[in-house]
mmCIF entry with sequence, helices, sheets and N, C-alpha, C, O atoms, coordinates in Angstrom:
data_MODEL
# 
_entry.id   MODEL 
# 
_entity.id                         1 
_entity.type                       polymer 
_entity.pdbx_number_of_molecules   1 
# 
_entity_poly.entity_id                      1 
_entity_poly.type                           'polypeptide(L)' 
_entity_poly.nstd_linkage                   no 
_entity_poly.nstd_monomer                   no 
_entity_poly.pdbx_seq_one_letter_code       MRRKGDLPQKLCVGCGRPFAWRRKWARDWDEVRYCSRKCRSGGTSAKKS 
_entity_poly.pdbx_seq_one_letter_code_can   MRRKGDLPQKLCVGCGRPFAWRRKWARDWDEVRYCSRKCRSGGTSAKKS 
_entity_poly.pdbx_strand_id                 A 
# 
loop_
_entity_poly_seq.entity_id 
_entity_poly_seq.num 
_entity_poly_seq.mon_id 
_entity_poly_seq.hetero 
1 1  MET n 
1 2  ARG n 
1 3  ARG n 
1 4  LYS n 
1 5  GLY n 
1 6  ASP n 
1 7  LEU n 
1 8  PRO n 
1 9  GLN n 
1 10 LYS n 
1 11 LEU n 
1 12 CYS n 
1 13 VAL n 
1 14 GLY n 
1 15 CYS n 
1 16 GLY n 
1 17 ARG n 
1 18 PRO n 
1 19 PHE n 
1 20 ALA n 
1 21 TRP n 
1 22 ARG n 
1 23 ARG n 
1 24 LYS n 
1 25 TRP n 
1 26 ALA n 
1 27 ARG n 
1 28 ASP n 
1 29 TRP n 
1 30 ASP n 
1 31 GLU n 
1 32 VAL n 
1 33 ARG n 
1 34 TYR n 
1 35 CYS n 
1 36 SER n 
1 37 ARG n 
1 38 LYS n 
1 39 CYS n 
1 40 ARG n 
1 41 SER n 
1 42 GLY n 
1 43 GLY n 
1 44 THR n 
1 45 SER n 
1 46 ALA n 
1 47 LYS n 
1 48 LYS n 
1 49 SER n 
# 
_struct_asym.id          A 
_struct_asym.entity_id   1 
# 
loop_
_struct_conf.conf_type_id 
_struct_conf.id 
_struct_conf.pdbx_PDB_helix_id 
_struct_conf.beg_label_comp_id 
_struct_conf.beg_label_asym_id 
_struct_conf.beg_label_seq_id 
_struct_conf.pdbx_beg_PDB_ins_code 
_struct_conf.end_label_comp_id 
_struct_conf.end_label_asym_id 
_struct_conf.end_label_seq_id 
_struct_conf.pdbx_end_PDB_ins_code 
_struct_conf.beg_auth_comp_id 
_struct_conf.beg_auth_asym_id 
_struct_conf.beg_auth_seq_id 
_struct_conf.end_auth_comp_id 
_struct_conf.end_auth_asym_id 
_struct_conf.end_auth_seq_id 
_struct_conf.pdbx_PDB_helix_class 
_struct_conf.details 
_struct_conf.pdbx_PDB_helix_length 
HELX_P HELX_P1 AA1 LYS A 4  ? ASP A 6  ? LYS A 4  ASP A 6  5 ? 3 
HELX_P HELX_P2 AA2 ARG A 23 ? TRP A 25 ? ARG A 23 TRP A 25 5 ? 3 
HELX_P HELX_P3 AA3 TRP A 29 ? GLU A 31 ? TRP A 29 GLU A 31 5 ? 3 
HELX_P HELX_P4 AA4 ARG A 37 ? ARG A 40 ? ARG A 37 ARG A 40 1 ? 4 
# 
_struct_conf_type.id          HELX_P 
_struct_conf_type.criteria    ? 
_struct_conf_type.reference   ? 
# 
_struct_sheet.id               AA1 
_struct_sheet.type             ? 
_struct_sheet.number_strands   2 
_struct_sheet.details          ? 
# 
_struct_sheet_order.sheet_id     AA1 
_struct_sheet_order.range_id_1   1 
_struct_sheet_order.range_id_2   2 
_struct_sheet_order.offset       ? 
_struct_sheet_order.sense        anti-parallel 
# 
loop_
_struct_sheet_range.sheet_id 
_struct_sheet_range.id 
_struct_sheet_range.beg_label_comp_id 
_struct_sheet_range.beg_label_asym_id 
_struct_sheet_range.beg_label_seq_id 
_struct_sheet_range.pdbx_beg_PDB_ins_code 
_struct_sheet_range.end_label_comp_id 
_struct_sheet_range.end_label_asym_id 
_struct_sheet_range.end_label_seq_id 
_struct_sheet_range.pdbx_end_PDB_ins_code 
_struct_sheet_range.beg_auth_comp_id 
_struct_sheet_range.beg_auth_asym_id 
_struct_sheet_range.beg_auth_seq_id 
_struct_sheet_range.end_auth_comp_id 
_struct_sheet_range.end_auth_asym_id 
_struct_sheet_range.end_auth_seq_id 
AA1 1 GLN A 9  ? LEU A 11 ? GLN A 9  LEU A 11 
AA1 2 PRO A 18 ? ALA A 20 ? PRO A 18 ALA A 20 
# 
loop_
_atom_site.group_PDB 
_atom_site.id 
_atom_site.type_symbol 
_atom_site.label_atom_id 
_atom_site.label_alt_id 
_atom_site.label_comp_id 
_atom_site.label_asym_id 
_atom_site.label_entity_id 
_atom_site.label_seq_id 
_atom_site.pdbx_PDB_ins_code 
_atom_site.Cartn_x 
_atom_site.Cartn_y 
_atom_site.Cartn_z 
_atom_site.occupancy 
_atom_site.B_iso_or_equiv 
_atom_site.pdbx_formal_charge 
_atom_site.auth_seq_id 
_atom_site.auth_comp_id 
_atom_site.auth_asym_id 
_atom_site.auth_atom_id 
_atom_site.pdbx_PDB_model_num 
ATOM 1   N N  . MET A 1 1  ? -25.554 -2.771  -9.756 1.00 0.00 ? 1  MET A N  1 
ATOM 2   C CA . MET A 1 1  ? -25.156 -3.132  -8.415 1.00 0.00 ? 1  MET A CA 1 
ATOM 3   C C  . MET A 1 1  ? -25.671 -4.533  -8.102 1.00 0.00 ? 1  MET A C  1 
ATOM 4   O O  . MET A 1 1  ? -26.773 -4.905  -8.505 1.00 0.00 ? 1  MET A O  1 
ATOM 5   N N  . ARG A 1 2  ? -24.880 -5.287  -7.395 1.00 0.00 ? 2  ARG A N  1 
ATOM 6   C CA . ARG A 1 2  ? -25.270 -6.645  -7.003 1.00 0.00 ? 2  ARG A CA 1 
ATOM 7   C C  . ARG A 1 2  ? -25.880 -6.655  -5.609 1.00 0.00 ? 2  ARG A C  1 
ATOM 8   O O  . ARG A 1 2  ? -25.672 -5.744  -4.808 1.00 0.00 ? 2  ARG A O  1 
ATOM 9   N N  . ARG A 1 3  ? -26.620 -7.684  -5.351 1.00 0.00 ? 3  ARG A N  1 
ATOM 10  C CA . ARG A 1 3  ? -27.138 -7.906  -4.004 1.00 0.00 ? 3  ARG A CA 1 
ATOM 11  C C  . ARG A 1 3  ? -26.032 -8.529  -3.162 1.00 0.00 ? 3  ARG A C  1 
ATOM 12  O O  . ARG A 1 3  ? -25.152 -9.211  -3.686 1.00 0.00 ? 3  ARG A O  1 
ATOM 13  N N  . LYS A 1 4  ? -26.082 -8.295  -1.875 1.00 0.00 ? 4  LYS A N  1 
ATOM 14  C CA . LYS A 1 4  ? -25.051 -8.829  -0.989 1.00 0.00 ? 4  LYS A CA 1 
ATOM 15  C C  . LYS A 1 4  ? -25.025 -10.361 -1.035 1.00 0.00 ? 4  LYS A C  1 
ATOM 16  O O  . LYS A 1 4  ? -23.960 -10.966 -0.911 1.00 0.00 ? 4  LYS A O  1 
ATOM 17  N N  . GLY A 1 5  ? -26.164 -10.975 -1.207 1.00 0.00 ? 5  GLY A N  1 
ATOM 18  C CA . GLY A 1 5  ? -26.241 -12.430 -1.281 1.00 0.00 ? 5  GLY A CA 1 
ATOM 19  C C  . GLY A 1 5  ? -25.603 -13.013 -2.523 1.00 0.00 ? 5  GLY A C  1 
ATOM 20  O O  . GLY A 1 5  ? -25.277 -14.200 -2.555 1.00 0.00 ? 5  GLY A O  1 
ATOM 21  N N  . ASP A 1 6  ? -25.419 -12.186 -3.558 1.00 0.00 ? 6  ASP A N  1 
ATOM 22  C CA . ASP A 1 6  ? -24.819 -12.653 -4.806 1.00 0.00 ? 6  ASP A CA 1 
ATOM 23  C C  . ASP A 1 6  ? -23.301 -12.513 -4.827 1.00 0.00 ? 6  ASP A C  1 
ATOM 24  O O  . ASP A 1 6  ? -22.650 -13.006 -5.747 1.00 0.00 ? 6  ASP A O  1 
ATOM 25  N N  . LEU A 1 7  ? -22.731 -11.849 -3.825 1.00 0.00 ? 7  LEU A N  1 
ATOM 26  C CA . LEU A 1 7  ? -21.285 -11.641 -3.780 1.00 0.00 ? 7  LEU A CA 1 
ATOM 27  C C  . LEU A 1 7  ? -20.574 -12.901 -3.292 1.00 0.00 ? 7  LEU A C  1 
ATOM 28  O O  . LEU A 1 7  ? -21.146 -13.678 -2.528 1.00 0.00 ? 7  LEU A O  1 
ATOM 29  N N  . PRO A 1 8  ? -19.322 -13.109 -3.731 1.00 0.00 ? 8  PRO A N  1 
ATOM 30  C CA . PRO A 1 8  ? -18.572 -14.269 -3.245 1.00 0.00 ? 8  PRO A CA 1 
ATOM 31  C C  . PRO A 1 8  ? -18.299 -14.166 -1.747 1.00 0.00 ? 8  PRO A C  1 
ATOM 32  O O  . PRO A 1 8  ? -18.178 -13.068 -1.205 1.00 0.00 ? 8  PRO A O  1 
ATOM 33  N N  . GLN A 1 9  ? -18.203 -15.306 -1.089 1.00 0.00 ? 9  GLN A N  1 
ATOM 34  C CA . GLN A 1 9  ? -17.957 -15.345 0.352  1.00 0.00 ? 9  GLN A CA 1 
ATOM 35  C C  . GLN A 1 9  ? -16.796 -16.261 0.677  1.00 0.00 ? 9  GLN A C  1 
ATOM 36  O O  . GLN A 1 9  ? -16.459 -17.158 -0.095 1.00 0.00 ? 9  GLN A O  1 
ATOM 37  N N  . LYS A 1 10 ? -16.188 -16.024 1.830  1.00 0.00 ? 10 LYS A N  1 
ATOM 38  C CA . LYS A 1 10 ? -15.123 -16.865 2.371  1.00 0.00 ? 10 LYS A CA 1 
ATOM 39  C C  . LYS A 1 10 ? -15.349 -17.016 3.862  1.00 0.00 ? 10 LYS A C  1 
ATOM 40  O O  . LYS A 1 10 ? -16.143 -16.288 4.457  1.00 0.00 ? 10 LYS A O  1 
ATOM 41  N N  . LEU A 1 11 ? -14.643 -17.971 4.466  1.00 0.00 ? 11 LEU A N  1 
ATOM 42  C CA . LEU A 1 11 ? -14.651 -18.125 5.916  1.00 0.00 ? 11 LEU A CA 1 
ATOM 43  C C  . LEU A 1 11 ? -13.402 -17.480 6.481  1.00 0.00 ? 11 LEU A C  1 
ATOM 44  O O  . LEU A 1 11 ? -12.305 -17.674 5.957  1.00 0.00 ? 11 LEU A O  1 
ATOM 45  N N  . CYS A 1 12 ? -13.565 -16.717 7.544  1.00 0.00 ? 12 CYS A N  1 
ATOM 46  C CA . CYS A 1 12 ? -12.451 -16.048 8.204  1.00 0.00 ? 12 CYS A CA 1 
ATOM 47  C C  . CYS A 1 12 ? -11.586 -17.083 8.919  1.00 0.00 ? 12 CYS A C  1 
ATOM 48  O O  . CYS A 1 12 ? -12.102 -17.962 9.608  1.00 0.00 ? 12 CYS A O  1 
ATOM 49  N N  . VAL A 1 13 ? -10.279 -16.974 8.753  1.00 0.00 ? 13 VAL A N  1 
ATOM 50  C CA . VAL A 1 13 ? -9.345  -17.893 9.405  1.00 0.00 ? 13 VAL A CA 1 
ATOM 51  C C  . VAL A 1 13 ? -9.300  -17.635 10.905 1.00 0.00 ? 13 VAL A C  1 
ATOM 52  O O  . VAL A 1 13 ? -9.063  -18.559 11.683 1.00 0.00 ? 13 VAL A O  1 
ATOM 53  N N  . GLY A 1 14 ? -9.524  -16.400 11.319 1.00 0.00 ? 14 GLY A N  1 
ATOM 54  C CA . GLY A 1 14 ? -9.447  -16.028 12.727 1.00 0.00 ? 14 GLY A CA 1 
ATOM 55  C C  . GLY A 1 14 ? -10.646 -16.459 13.538 1.00 0.00 ? 14 GLY A C  1 
ATOM 56  O O  . GLY A 1 14 ? -10.497 -17.094 14.582 1.00 0.00 ? 14 GLY A O  1 
ATOM 57  N N  . CYS A 1 15 ? -11.850 -16.119 13.064 1.00 0.00 ? 15 CYS A N  1 
ATOM 58  C CA . CYS A 1 15 ? -13.056 -16.383 13.853 1.00 0.00 ? 15 CYS A CA 1 
ATOM 59  C C  . CYS A 1 15 ? -13.942 -17.475 13.268 1.00 0.00 ? 15 CYS A C  1 
ATOM 60  O O  . CYS A 1 15 ? -14.826 -17.981 13.959 1.00 0.00 ? 15 CYS A O  1 
ATOM 61  N N  . GLY A 1 16 ? -13.726 -17.849 12.015 1.00 0.00 ? 16 GLY A N  1 
ATOM 62  C CA . GLY A 1 16 ? -14.512 -18.908 11.404 1.00 0.00 ? 16 GLY A CA 1 
ATOM 63  C C  . GLY A 1 16 ? -15.844 -18.464 10.832 1.00 0.00 ? 16 GLY A C  1 
ATOM 64  O O  . GLY A 1 16 ? -16.610 -19.293 10.341 1.00 0.00 ? 16 GLY A O  1 
ATOM 65  N N  . ARG A 1 17 ? -16.135 -17.174 10.886 1.00 0.00 ? 17 ARG A N  1 
ATOM 66  C CA . ARG A 1 17 ? -17.405 -16.666 10.355 1.00 0.00 ? 17 ARG A CA 1 
ATOM 67  C C  . ARG A 1 17 ? -17.288 -16.373 8.865  1.00 0.00 ? 17 ARG A C  1 
ATOM 68  O O  . ARG A 1 17 ? -16.206 -16.037 8.381  1.00 0.00 ? 17 ARG A O  1 
ATOM 69  N N  . PRO A 1 18 ? -18.392 -16.497 8.136  1.00 0.00 ? 18 PRO A N  1 
ATOM 70  C CA . PRO A 1 18 ? -18.362 -16.141 6.711  1.00 0.00 ? 18 PRO A CA 1 
ATOM 71  C C  . PRO A 1 18 ? -18.352 -14.624 6.542  1.00 0.00 ? 18 PRO A C  1 
ATOM 72  O O  . PRO A 1 18 ? -18.974 -13.901 7.320  1.00 0.00 ? 18 PRO A O  1 
ATOM 73  N N  . PHE A 1 19 ? -17.644 -14.152 5.521  1.00 0.00 ? 19 PHE A N  1 
ATOM 74  C CA . PHE A 1 19 ? -17.662 -12.735 5.183  1.00 0.00 ? 19 PHE A CA 1 
ATOM 75  C C  . PHE A 1 19 ? -17.706 -12.593 3.679  1.00 0.00 ? 19 PHE A C  1 
ATOM 76  O O  . PHE A 1 19 ? -17.199 -13.443 2.946  1.00 0.00 ? 19 PHE A O  1 
ATOM 77  N N  . ALA A 1 20 ? -18.320 -11.504 3.222  1.00 0.00 ? 20 ALA A N  1 
ATOM 78  C CA . ALA A 1 20 ? -18.561 -11.280 1.798  1.00 0.00 ? 20 ALA A CA 1 
ATOM 79  C C  . ALA A 1 20 ? -17.484 -10.385 1.187  1.00 0.00 ? 20 ALA A C  1 
ATOM 80  O O  . ALA A 1 20 ? -16.785 -9.649  1.884  1.00 0.00 ? 20 ALA A O  1 
ATOM 81  N N  . TRP A 1 21 ? -17.377 -10.473 -0.123 1.00 0.00 ? 21 TRP A N  1 
ATOM 82  C CA . TRP A 1 21 ? -16.462 -9.649  -0.909 1.00 0.00 ? 21 TRP A CA 1 
ATOM 83  C C  . TRP A 1 21 ? -16.756 -8.179  -0.667 1.00 0.00 ? 21 TRP A C  1 
ATOM 84  O O  . TRP A 1 21 ? -17.913 -7.775  -0.542 1.00 0.00 ? 21 TRP A O  1 
ATOM 85  N N  . ARG A 1 22 ? -15.689 -7.381  -0.602 1.00 0.00 ? 22 ARG A N  1 
ATOM 86  C CA . ARG A 1 22 ? -15.827 -5.933  -0.483 1.00 0.00 ? 22 ARG A CA 1 
ATOM 87  C C  . ARG A 1 22 ? -15.062 -5.273  -1.620 1.00 0.00 ? 22 ARG A C  1 
ATOM 88  O O  . ARG A 1 22 ? -14.075 -5.813  -2.119 1.00 0.00 ? 22 ARG A O  1 
ATOM 89  N N  . ARG A 1 23 ? -15.525 -4.114  -2.013 1.00 0.00 ? 23 ARG A N  1 
ATOM 90  C CA . ARG A 1 23 ? -14.908 -3.421  -3.145 1.00 0.00 ? 23 ARG A CA 1 
ATOM 91  C C  . ARG A 1 23 ? -13.428 -3.142  -2.903 1.00 0.00 ? 23 ARG A C  1 
ATOM 92  O O  . ARG A 1 23 ? -12.628 -3.226  -3.835 1.00 0.00 ? 23 ARG A O  1 
ATOM 93  N N  . LYS A 1 24 ? -13.046 -2.811  -1.662 1.00 0.00 ? 24 LYS A N  1 
ATOM 94  C CA . LYS A 1 24 ? -11.645 -2.514  -1.375 1.00 0.00 ? 24 LYS A CA 1 
ATOM 95  C C  . LYS A 1 24 ? -10.752 -3.755  -1.506 1.00 0.00 ? 24 LYS A C  1 
ATOM 96  O O  . LYS A 1 24 ? -9.531  -3.627  -1.586 1.00 0.00 ? 24 LYS A O  1 
ATOM 97  N N  . TRP A 1 25 ? -11.342 -4.938  -1.530 1.00 0.00 ? 25 TRP A N  1 
ATOM 98  C CA . TRP A 1 25 ? -10.578 -6.181  -1.697 1.00 0.00 ? 25 TRP A CA 1 
ATOM 99  C C  . TRP A 1 25 ? -10.575 -6.661  -3.141 1.00 0.00 ? 25 TRP A C  1 
ATOM 100 O O  . TRP A 1 25 ? -10.120 -7.774  -3.406 1.00 0.00 ? 25 TRP A O  1 
ATOM 101 N N  . ALA A 1 26 ? -11.061 -5.868  -4.073 1.00 0.00 ? 26 ALA A N  1 
ATOM 102 C CA . ALA A 1 26 ? -11.207 -6.298  -5.467 1.00 0.00 ? 26 ALA A CA 1 
ATOM 103 C C  . ALA A 1 26 ? -9.887  -6.772  -6.071 1.00 0.00 ? 26 ALA A C  1 
ATOM 104 O O  . ALA A 1 26 ? -9.861  -7.782  -6.773 1.00 0.00 ? 26 ALA A O  1 
ATOM 105 N N  . ARG A 1 27 ? -8.807  -6.068  -5.813 1.00 0.00 ? 27 ARG A N  1 
ATOM 106 C CA . ARG A 1 27 ? -7.506  -6.420  -6.409 1.00 0.00 ? 27 ARG A CA 1 
ATOM 107 C C  . ARG A 1 27 ? -6.887  -7.679  -5.813 1.00 0.00 ? 27 ARG A C  1 
ATOM 108 O O  . ARG A 1 27 ? -6.228  -8.441  -6.520 1.00 0.00 ? 27 ARG A O  1 
ATOM 109 N N  . ASP A 1 28 ? -7.094  -7.900  -4.520 1.00 0.00 ? 28 ASP A N  1 
ATOM 110 C CA . ASP A 1 28 ? -6.415  -9.020  -3.859 1.00 0.00 ? 28 ASP A CA 1 
ATOM 111 C C  . ASP A 1 28 ? -7.366  -9.962  -3.118 1.00 0.00 ? 28 ASP A C  1 
ATOM 112 O O  . ASP A 1 28 ? -7.037  -10.448 -2.036 1.00 0.00 ? 28 ASP A O  1 
ATOM 113 N N  . TRP A 1 29 ? -8.529  -10.218 -3.687 1.00 0.00 ? 29 TRP A N  1 
ATOM 114 C CA . TRP A 1 29 ? -9.521  -11.095 -3.059 1.00 0.00 ? 29 TRP A CA 1 
ATOM 115 C C  . TRP A 1 29 ? -8.961  -12.488 -2.791 1.00 0.00 ? 29 TRP A C  1 
ATOM 116 O O  . TRP A 1 29 ? -9.314  -13.109 -1.788 1.00 0.00 ? 29 TRP A O  1 
ATOM 117 N N  . ASP A 1 30 ? -8.095  -12.989 -3.668 1.00 0.00 ? 30 ASP A N  1 
ATOM 118 C CA . ASP A 1 30 ? -7.538  -14.331 -3.481 1.00 0.00 ? 30 ASP A CA 1 
ATOM 119 C C  . ASP A 1 30 ? -6.651  -14.419 -2.247 1.00 0.00 ? 30 ASP A C  1 
ATOM 120 O O  . ASP A 1 30 ? -6.517  -15.497 -1.668 1.00 0.00 ? 30 ASP A O  1 
ATOM 121 N N  . GLU A 1 31 ? -6.045  -13.315 -1.832 1.00 0.00 ? 31 GLU A N  1 
ATOM 122 C CA . GLU A 1 31 ? -5.148  -13.315 -0.681 1.00 0.00 ? 31 GLU A CA 1 
ATOM 123 C C  . GLU A 1 31 ? -5.836  -12.956 0.631  1.00 0.00 ? 31 GLU A C  1 
ATOM 124 O O  . GLU A 1 31 ? -5.244  -13.128 1.696  1.00 0.00 ? 31 GLU A O  1 
ATOM 125 N N  . VAL A 1 32 ? -7.066  -12.464 0.578  1.00 0.00 ? 32 VAL A N  1 
ATOM 126 C CA . VAL A 1 32 ? -7.786  -12.059 1.791  1.00 0.00 ? 32 VAL A CA 1 
ATOM 127 C C  . VAL A 1 32 ? -8.133  -13.307 2.599  1.00 0.00 ? 32 VAL A C  1 
ATOM 128 O O  . VAL A 1 32 ? -8.719  -14.256 2.079  1.00 0.00 ? 32 VAL A O  1 
ATOM 129 N N  . ARG A 1 33 ? -7.759  -13.288 3.892  1.00 0.00 ? 33 ARG A N  1 
ATOM 130 C CA . ARG A 1 33 ? -8.002  -14.445 4.761  1.00 0.00 ? 33 ARG A CA 1 
ATOM 131 C C  . ARG A 1 33 ? -8.808  -14.105 6.008  1.00 0.00 ? 33 ARG A C  1 
ATOM 132 O O  . ARG A 1 33 ? -9.408  -14.984 6.627  1.00 0.00 ? 33 ARG A O  1 
ATOM 133 N N  . TYR A 1 34 ? -8.820  -12.821 6.373  1.00 0.00 ? 34 TYR A N  1 
ATOM 134 C CA . TYR A 1 34 ? -9.473  -12.398 7.613  1.00 0.00 ? 34 TYR A CA 1 
ATOM 135 C C  . TYR A 1 34 ? -10.594 -11.406 7.316  1.00 0.00 ? 34 TYR A C  1 
ATOM 136 O O  . TYR A 1 34 ? -10.531 -10.662 6.337  1.00 0.00 ? 34 TYR A O  1 
ATOM 137 N N  . CYS A 1 35 ? -11.613 -11.399 8.160  1.00 0.00 ? 35 CYS A N  1 
ATOM 138 C CA . CYS A 1 35 ? -12.755 -10.512 7.954  1.00 0.00 ? 35 CYS A CA 1 
ATOM 139 C C  . CYS A 1 35 ? -12.523 -9.114  8.494  1.00 0.00 ? 35 CYS A C  1 
ATOM 140 O O  . CYS A 1 35 ? -13.209 -8.177  8.085  1.00 0.00 ? 35 CYS A O  1 
ATOM 141 N N  . SER A 1 36 ? -11.566 -8.951  9.408  1.00 0.00 ? 36 SER A N  1 
ATOM 142 C CA . SER A 1 36 ? -11.348 -7.645  10.018 1.00 0.00 ? 36 SER A CA 1 
ATOM 143 C C  . SER A 1 36 ? -9.928  -7.520  10.546 1.00 0.00 ? 36 SER A C  1 
ATOM 144 O O  . SER A 1 36 ? -9.179  -8.496  10.587 1.00 0.00 ? 36 SER A O  1 
ATOM 145 N N  . ARG A 1 37 ? -9.569  -6.311  10.948 1.00 0.00 ? 37 ARG A N  1 
ATOM 146 C CA . ARG A 1 37 ? -8.252  -6.083  11.547 1.00 0.00 ? 37 ARG A CA 1 
ATOM 147 C C  . ARG A 1 37 ? -8.120  -6.821  12.869 1.00 0.00 ? 37 ARG A C  1 
ATOM 148 O O  . ARG A 1 37 ? -7.044  -7.319  13.200 1.00 0.00 ? 37 ARG A O  1 
ATOM 149 N N  . LYS A 1 38 ? -9.197  -6.891  13.615 1.00 0.00 ? 38 LYS A N  1 
ATOM 150 C CA . LYS A 1 38 ? -9.180  -7.569  14.911 1.00 0.00 ? 38 LYS A CA 1 
ATOM 151 C C  . LYS A 1 38 ? -8.829  -9.054  14.749 1.00 0.00 ? 38 LYS A C  1 
ATOM 152 O O  . LYS A 1 38 ? -8.039  -9.593  15.523 1.00 0.00 ? 38 LYS A O  1 
ATOM 153 N N  . CYS A 1 39 ? -9.404  -9.694  13.768 1.00 0.00 ? 39 CYS A N  1 
ATOM 154 C CA . CYS A 1 39 ? -9.107  -11.107 13.525 1.00 0.00 ? 39 CYS A CA 1 
ATOM 155 C C  . CYS A 1 39 ? -7.673  -11.282 13.027 1.00 0.00 ? 39 CYS A C  1 
ATOM 156 O O  . CYS A 1 39 ? -7.000  -12.245 13.394 1.00 0.00 ? 39 CYS A O  1 
ATOM 157 N N  . ARG A 1 40 ? -7.214  -10.366 12.205 1.00 0.00 ? 40 ARG A N  1 
ATOM 158 C CA . ARG A 1 40 ? -5.865  -10.453 11.660 1.00 0.00 ? 40 ARG A CA 1 
ATOM 159 C C  . ARG A 1 40 ? -4.814  -10.316 12.756 1.00 0.00 ? 40 ARG A C  1 
ATOM 160 O O  . ARG A 1 40 ? -3.761  -10.951 12.690 1.00 0.00 ? 40 ARG A O  1 
ATOM 161 N N  . SER A 1 41 ? -5.095  -9.488  13.766 1.00 0.00 ? 41 SER A N  1 
ATOM 162 C CA . SER A 1 41 ? -4.125  -9.282  14.836 1.00 0.00 ? 41 SER A CA 1 
ATOM 163 C C  . SER A 1 41 ? -4.191  -10.382 15.893 1.00 0.00 ? 41 SER A C  1 
ATOM 164 O O  . SER A 1 41 ? -3.387  -10.392 16.825 1.00 0.00 ? 41 SER A O  1 
ATOM 165 N N  . GLY A 1 42 ? -5.130  -11.295 15.758 1.00 0.00 ? 42 GLY A N  1 
ATOM 166 C CA . GLY A 1 42 ? -5.236  -12.410 16.707 1.00 0.00 ? 42 GLY A CA 1 
ATOM 167 C C  . GLY A 1 42 ? -6.099  -12.082 17.899 1.00 0.00 ? 42 GLY A C  1 
ATOM 168 O O  . GLY A 1 42 ? -6.001  -12.747 18.930 1.00 0.00 ? 42 GLY A O  1 
ATOM 169 N N  . GLY A 1 43 ? -6.943  -11.072 17.784 1.00 0.00 ? 43 GLY A N  1 
ATOM 170 C CA . GLY A 1 43 ? -7.813  -10.653 18.872 1.00 0.00 ? 43 GLY A CA 1 
ATOM 171 C C  . GLY A 1 43 ? -8.943  -11.617 19.152 1.00 0.00 ? 43 GLY A C  1 
ATOM 172 O O  . GLY A 1 43 ? -9.520  -11.596 20.239 1.00 0.00 ? 43 GLY A O  1 
ATOM 173 N N  . THR A 1 44 ? -9.271  -12.463 18.186 1.00 0.00 ? 44 THR A N  1 
ATOM 174 C CA . THR A 1 44 ? -10.342 -13.434 18.396 1.00 0.00 ? 44 THR A CA 1 
ATOM 175 C C  . THR A 1 44 ? -9.776  -14.837 18.198 1.00 0.00 ? 44 THR A C  1 
ATOM 176 O O  . THR A 1 44 ? -8.745  -15.024 17.552 1.00 0.00 ? 44 THR A O  1 
ATOM 177 N N  . SER A 1 45 ? -10.452 -15.789 18.752 1.00 0.00 ? 45 SER A N  1 
ATOM 178 C CA . SER A 1 45 ? -10.027 -17.169 18.567 1.00 0.00 ? 45 SER A CA 1 
ATOM 179 C C  . SER A 1 45 ? -11.149 -17.958 17.917 1.00 0.00 ? 45 SER A C  1 
ATOM 180 O O  . SER A 1 45 ? -12.320 -17.600 18.046 1.00 0.00 ? 45 SER A O  1 
ATOM 181 N N  . ALA A 1 46 ? -10.804 -19.017 17.229 1.00 0.00 ? 46 ALA A N  1 
ATOM 182 C CA . ALA A 1 46 ? -11.801 -19.843 16.572 1.00 0.00 ? 46 ALA A CA 1 
ATOM 183 C C  . ALA A 1 46 ? -12.676 -20.527 17.616 1.00 0.00 ? 46 ALA A C  1 
ATOM 184 O O  . ALA A 1 46 ? -12.198 -20.953 18.667 1.00 0.00 ? 46 ALA A O  1 
ATOM 185 N N  . LYS A 1 47 ? -13.959 -20.621 17.306 1.00 0.00 ? 47 LYS A N  1 
ATOM 186 C CA . LYS A 1 47 ? -14.884 -21.281 18.217 1.00 0.00 ? 47 LYS A CA 1 
ATOM 187 C C  . LYS A 1 47 ? -14.645 -22.783 18.222 1.00 0.00 ? 47 LYS A C  1 
ATOM 188 O O  . LYS A 1 47 ? -14.360 -23.381 17.184 1.00 0.00 ? 47 LYS A O  1 
ATOM 189 N N  . LYS A 1 48 ? -14.761 -23.380 19.387 1.00 0.00 ? 48 LYS A N  1 
ATOM 190 C CA . LYS A 1 48 ? -14.638 -24.826 19.490 1.00 0.00 ? 48 LYS A CA 1 
ATOM 191 C C  . LYS A 1 48 ? -16.038 -25.402 19.574 1.00 0.00 ? 48 LYS A C  1 
ATOM 192 O O  . LYS A 1 48 ? -16.722 -25.256 20.586 1.00 0.00 ? 48 LYS A O  1 
ATOM 193 N N  . SER A 1 49 ? -16.460 -26.062 18.498 1.00 0.00 ? 49 SER A N  1 
ATOM 194 C CA . SER A 1 49 ? -17.819 -26.627 18.464 1.00 0.00 ? 49 SER A CA 1 
ATOM 195 C C  . SER A 1 49 ? -17.764 -28.115 18.330 1.00 0.00 ? 49 SER A C  1 
ATOM 196 O O  . SER A 1 49 ? -18.805 -28.770 18.284 1.00 0.00 ? 49 SER A O  1 
# 
């Protein structure tokens, strides 16, 4: 088993937060763009910093 810190990470297109690889995304990790269903549906907006 790997440590969470050793897993690949991406930035969510919806909220801009980093999220780590999950086992359920193993087959299509390259296509994953959002960290959650809420971000995918447009429930959150990117922070303006």
